[in-house]
C-alpha positions as CSV (number, residue, x, y, z in Angstrom):
1,M,-4.2,15.9,-33.6
2,A,-7.5,15.6,-31.8
3,D,-7.4,11.9,-32.4
4,L,-4.1,11.6,-30.6
5,Q,-5.4,13.7,-27.7
6,A,-8.5,11.5,-27.5
7,R,-6.3,8.3,-27.4
8,D,-4.1,9.8,-24.7
9,E,-7.1,10.8,-22.6
10,A,-8.6,7.3,-23.0
11,K,-5.3,5.7,-22.0
12,L,-5.1,7.9,-19.0
13,A,-8.6,7.0,-18.0
14,N,-7.8,3.3,-18.3
15,E,-4.7,3.7,-16.2
16,R,-6.6,5.6,-13.5
17,A,-9.5,3.1,-13.4
18,K,-7.1,0.1,-13.1
19,N,-5.0,1.8,-10.4
20,S,-8.2,2.6,-8.5
21,L,-9.3,-1.0,-8.7
22,E,-5.9,-2.3,-7.7
23,S,-5.7,0.1,-4.7
24,H,-9.2,-0.9,-3.6
25,I,-8.3,-4.6,-3.7
26,F,-5.1,-4.0,-1.6
27,N,-6.9,-1.7,0.9
28,M,-9.8,-4.1,1.3
29,K,-7.5,-7.1,1.9
30,D,-5.5,-5.1,4.5
31,T,-8.7,-4.1,6.3
32,L,-10.3,-7.5,6.0
33,F,-7.6,-9.3,8.0
34,S,-7.0,-6.4,10.5
35,D,-8.5,-6.2,14.0
36,L,-11.2,-4.0,12.5
37,G,-12.1,-6.6,9.9
38,E,-12.4,-9.3,12.5
39,L,-14.8,-7.1,14.4
40,L,-16.9,-6.2,11.4
41,A,-17.3,-9.7,9.7
42,A,-17.2,-13.3,10.7
43,E,-14.4,-15.5,9.4
44,E,-16.7,-17.1,6.8
45,E,-17.7,-13.8,5.5
46,R,-14.2,-12.5,5.4
47,E,-13.1,-15.6,3.4
48,K,-15.9,-15.0,0.9
49,I,-14.9,-11.4,0.5
50,N,-11.2,-12.4,0.2
51,K,-12.1,-14.9,-2.5
52,A,-14.0,-12.1,-4.5
53,L,-11.0,-9.8,-4.1
54,S,-8.6,-12.4,-5.2
55,E,-10.7,-13.1,-8.3
56,A,-10.7,-9.4,-9.2
57,S,-6.9,-9.2,-8.6
58,D,-6.4,-12.3,-10.8
59,W,-8.6,-10.8,-13.6
60,L,-6.6,-7.5,-13.4
61,D,-3.3,-9.4,-13.6
62,E,-4.4,-11.6,-16.5
63,D,-6.9,-9.7,-18.6
64,G,-7.5,-6.4,-16.9
65,W,-4.6,-4.4,-18.3
66,D,-5.9,-5.0,-21.8
67,S,-9.5,-3.9,-21.0
68,T,-11.1,-0.5,-21.1
69,A,-11.8,1.9,-18.2
70,D,-15.5,1.1,-18.4
71,V,-14.8,-2.6,-17.6
72,S,-12.4,-1.8,-14.8
73,L,-14.8,0.8,-13.3
74,K,-17.7,-1.7,-13.5
75,L,-15.7,-4.3,-11.6
76,L,-14.7,-1.7,-9.0
77,S,-18.3,-0.7,-8.5
78,N,-19.3,-4.4,-8.1
79,Q,-16.5,-4.7,-5.5
80,V,-17.6,-1.7,-3.6
81,A,-21.3,-2.6,-3.6
């Protein structure tokens, strides 16, 4: 019974981490190309950030859903940094 509960908790942690990463990507892309984003960063810098966000999104779509929460959280912390 404890094993099942541990698996459920791990699954929930994975889902939360992936949802956090996905939300961060969408929020950053929205901000990046808003008026605020244009004020905060030059076009070249916004393009560089957008490329990194797109790569993270592609990873999430292709491999991310099969990864662990630790990997998703590490990618999220790299995106935030």
